[in-house]
PASEBA-1860 file (N, C-alpha, C; in nm, 3 decimals):
! residues 97
1> MEGKEEIT> -0.005/-0.190/-0.625/0.011/-0.119/-0.499/0.154/-0.067/-0.487 ~ 0.166/0.052/-0.434/0.298/0.111/-0.417/0.375/0.037/-0.308 ~ 0.503/0.009/-0.335/0.585/-0.059/-0.236/0.566/-0.209/-0.233 ~ 0.479/-0.260/-0.315/0.452/-0.404/-0.321/0.499/-0.454/-0.456 ~ 0.559/-0.570/-0.455/0.596/-0.631/-0.582/0.555/-0.776/-0.583 ~ 0.531/-0.825/-0.699/0.492/-0.965/-0.713/0.612/-1.053/-0.679 ~ 0.589/-1.156/-0.601/0.695/-1.249/-0.564/0.707/-1.354/-0.672 ~ 0.828/-1.367/-0.723/0.857/-1.465/-0.827/0.974/-1.551/-0.780
9> MDNIETCI> 1.006/-1.653/-0.855/1.121/-1.738/-0.821/1.252/-1.659/-0.830 ~ 1.255/-1.554/-0.911/1.377/-1.474/-0.926/1.400/-1.379/-0.809 ~ 1.293/-1.332/-0.744/1.311/-1.233/-0.637/1.269/-1.282/-0.498 ~ 1.236/-1.408/-0.486/1.182/-1.459/-0.359/1.281/-1.442/-0.243 ~ 1.411/-1.456/-0.269/1.510/-1.446/-0.162/1.522/-1.304/-0.108 ~ 1.491/-1.204/-0.187/1.499/-1.065/-0.140/1.366/-1.016/-0.084 ~ 1.258/-1.087/-0.111/1.125/-1.045/-0.065/1.081/-1.111/0.066 ~ 1.133/-1.228/0.095/1.086/-1.304/0.211/1.203/-1.342/0.300
17> MQGMIDRD> 1.188/-1.314/0.430/1.287/-1.359/0.527/1.242/-1.495/0.577 ~ 1.334/-1.589/0.584/1.301/-1.721/0.630/1.418/-1.776/0.709 ~ 1.392/-1.875/0.788/1.498/-1.937/0.865/1.441/-2.048/0.950 ~ 1.529/-2.110/1.027/1.488/-2.220/1.113/1.524/-2.187/1.256 ~ 1.448/-2.240/1.348/1.475/-2.227/1.491/1.517/-2.363/1.541 ~ 1.635/-2.369/1.604/1.680/-2.499/1.654/1.639/-2.516/1.800 ~ 1.714/-2.592/1.873/1.678/-2.628/2.011/1.682/-2.514/2.109 ~ 1.743/-2.402/2.074/1.756/-2.290/2.167/1.695/-2.165/2.105
25> PLNNLLQK> 1.563/-2.151/2.112/1.496/-2.039/2.046/1.540/-1.902/2.099 ~ 1.575/-1.891/2.226/1.617/-1.762/2.280/1.747/-1.715/2.215 ~ 1.845/-1.805/2.204/1.970/-1.768/2.138/1.950/-1.744/1.989 ~ 1.861/-1.821/1.926/1.830/-1.796/1.785/1.771/-1.658/1.766 ~ 1.680/-1.619/1.855/1.621/-1.487/1.847/1.727/-1.379/1.863 ~ 1.815/-1.394/1.960/1.922/-1.297/1.981/2.009/-1.284/1.856 ~ 2.045/-1.396/1.798/2.129/-1.393/1.678/2.057/-1.325/1.562 ~ 1.931/-1.363/1.539/1.854/-1.302/1.429/1.835/-1.152/1.451
33> MNTEYCPK> 1.807/-1.114/1.574/1.788/-0.972/1.605/1.916/-0.893/1.577 ~ 2.030/-0.948/1.622/2.158/-0.877/1.605/2.203/-0.871/1.460 ~ 2.178/-0.975/1.383/2.232/-0.981/1.247/2.136/-0.935/1.139 ~ 2.006/-0.948/1.162/1.912/-0.916/1.056/1.815/-0.803/1.090 ~ 1.740/-0.822/1.198/1.631/-0.729/1.226/1.677/-0.592/1.277 ~ 1.766/-0.590/1.374/1.810/-0.460/1.429/1.876/-0.372/1.324 ~ 1.971/-0.424/1.246/2.031/-0.337/1.144/1.928/-0.282/1.045 ~ 1.835/-0.367/1.005/1.734/-0.322/0.908/1.639/-0.220/0.970
41> LLGEGSWP> 1.590/-0.249/1.090/1.494/-0.159/1.155/1.558/-0.028/1.198 ~ 1.678/-0.034/1.254/1.744/0.088/1.300/1.798/0.171/1.184 ~ 1.815/0.109/1.069/1.863/0.181/0.952/1.752/0.242/0.869 ~ 1.630/0.221/0.910/1.513/0.274/0.838/1.518/0.426/0.840 ~ 1.518/0.487/0.724/1.531/0.632/0.716/1.403/0.707/0.684 ~ 1.295/0.638/0.658/1.173/0.707/0.614/1.075/0.736/0.727 ~ 1.105/0.690/0.848/1.014/0.712/0.961/1.029/0.854/1.015 ~ 0.922/0.910/1.070/0.935/1.040/1.137/1.033/1.028/1.254
49> EGVKKEFA> 1.105/1.135/1.283/1.211/1.131/1.384/1.161/1.087/1.520 ~ 1.044/1.135/1.562/0.990/1.096/1.692/0.959/0.947/1.700 ~ 0.903/0.893/1.595/0.871/0.751/1.589/0.999/0.669/1.592 ~ 1.098/0.713/1.515/1.225/0.641/1.506/1.294/0.638/1.643 ~ 1.296/0.751/1.714/1.361/0.756/1.847/1.288/0.668/1.947 ~ 1.156/0.675/1.949/1.078/0.594/2.043/1.098/0.446/2.014 ~ 1.093/0.409/1.888/1.113/0.269/1.850/1.253/0.222/1.888 ~ 1.354/0.301/1.857/1.493/0.264/1.887/1.513/0.247/2.037
57> NNLHRFMC> 1.457/0.336/2.117/1.470/0.325/2.263/1.410/0.194/2.314 ~ 1.293/0.160/2.267/1.228/0.036/2.309/1.299/-0.087/2.255 ~ 1.349/-0.080/2.133/1.423/-0.192/2.076/1.552/-0.216/2.155 ~ 1.622/-0.110/2.190/1.745/-0.125/2.267/1.716/-0.183/2.407 ~ 1.607/-0.142/2.467/1.568/-0.197/2.598/1.540/-0.347/2.585 ~ 1.467/-0.385/2.480/1.439/-0.526/2.456/1.567/-0.605/2.432 ~ 1.657/-0.550/2.350/1.782/-0.619/2.320/1.869/-0.634/2.444 ~ 1.865/-0.536/2.532/1.939/-0.544/2.658/1.886/-0.661/2.742
65> NLTEACHK> 1.755/-0.670/2.755/1.694/-0.779/2.832/1.718/-0.915/2.767 ~ 1.708/-0.922/2.636/1.730/-1.047/2.564/1.875/-1.093/2.578 ~ 1.969/-1.002/2.562/2.111/-1.034/2.576/2.141/-1.086/2.716 ~ 2.089/-1.016/2.816/2.111/-1.057/2.955/2.052/-1.196/2.981 ~ 1.931/-1.220/2.934/1.865/-1.349/2.958/1.941/-1.464/2.892 ~ 1.989/-1.444/2.771/2.061/-1.550/2.700/2.190/-1.588/2.771 ~ 2.262/-1.491/2.818/2.393/-1.518/2.878/2.382/-1.558/3.025 ~ 2.279/-1.510/3.091/2.261/-1.544/3.233/2.237/-1.695/3.251
73> RVGRTQLY> 2.169/-1.757/3.156/2.139/-1.900/3.164/2.265/-1.987/3.168 ~ 2.374/-1.935/3.114/2.499/-2.013/3.114/2.602/-1.954/3.208 ~ 2.556/-1.867/3.299/2.643/-1.814/3.403/2.740/-1.706/3.358 ~ 2.709/-1.637/3.250/2.795/-1.529/3.201/2.724/-1.396/3.214 ~ 2.804/-1.291/3.224/2.752/-1.155/3.219/2.795/-1.095/3.086 ~ 2.699/-1.051/3.009/2.727/-0.991/2.879/2.647/-0.861/2.869 ~ 2.713/-0.751/2.845/2.645/-0.623/2.830/2.603/-0.603/2.685 ~ 2.484/-0.550/2.668/2.437/-0.515/2.533/2.489/-0.376/2.502
81> IPNEDLHD> 2.558/-0.364/2.391/2.607/-0.234/2.346/2.543/-0.206/2.211 ~ 2.458/-0.104/2.204/2.392/-0.074/2.077/2.494/-0.043/1.968 ~ 2.465/-0.088/1.849/2.550/-0.061/1.734/2.505/0.072/1.674 ~ 2.566/0.179/1.717/2.527/0.313/1.673/2.633/0.371/1.580 ~ 2.589/0.456/1.490/2.681/0.526/1.400/2.737/0.646/1.476 ~ 2.864/0.638/1.512/2.928/0.745/1.589/3.038/0.813/1.508 ~ 3.024/0.816/1.377/3.126/0.881/1.293/3.134/1.030/1.320 ~ 3.021/1.094/1.345/3.019/1.236/1.377/3.014/1.249/1.529
89> VEAAAKEK> 3.133/1.257/1.590/3.144/1.257/1.735/3.077/1.377/1.797 ~ 3.087/1.493/1.737/3.026/1.614/1.791/2.874/1.603/1.793 ~ 2.815/1.552/1.686/2.669/1.534/1.682/2.626/1.431/1.784 ~ 2.703/1.324/1.800/2.670/1.220/1.897/2.677/1.275/2.039 ~ 2.773/1.362/2.067/2.787/1.421/2.199/2.670/1.513/2.233 ~ 2.614/1.577/2.133/2.500/1.668/2.154/2.367/1.594/2.168 ~ 2.362/1.471/2.121/2.239/1.391/2.124/2.222/1.329/2.262 ~ 2.128/1.382/2.339/2.112/1.335/2.478/2.060/1.191/2.486
97> D> 1.981/1.147/2.388/1.927/1.011/2.392/2.035/0.911/2.361
END
């Protein structure tokens, strides 16, 4: 099958994501989302532009709510700031989304 590879002991670490959840699953989710899932999902370049924009908008909304919920429990206010590529300032200024 295209895009599928056999999992072996040599490639298992690159084929499978794994981890543990400790006593605070909400904070674990926030950490995993920020460090692993968001960069991978938002960096996906093969999706159609409309799908990518819709997905990114919903993902950012979810991350905003998750960030707020995690920090609110300990009496802090923390704003979610999306990690966007803003190297081309002119293109970013023209992008209304």
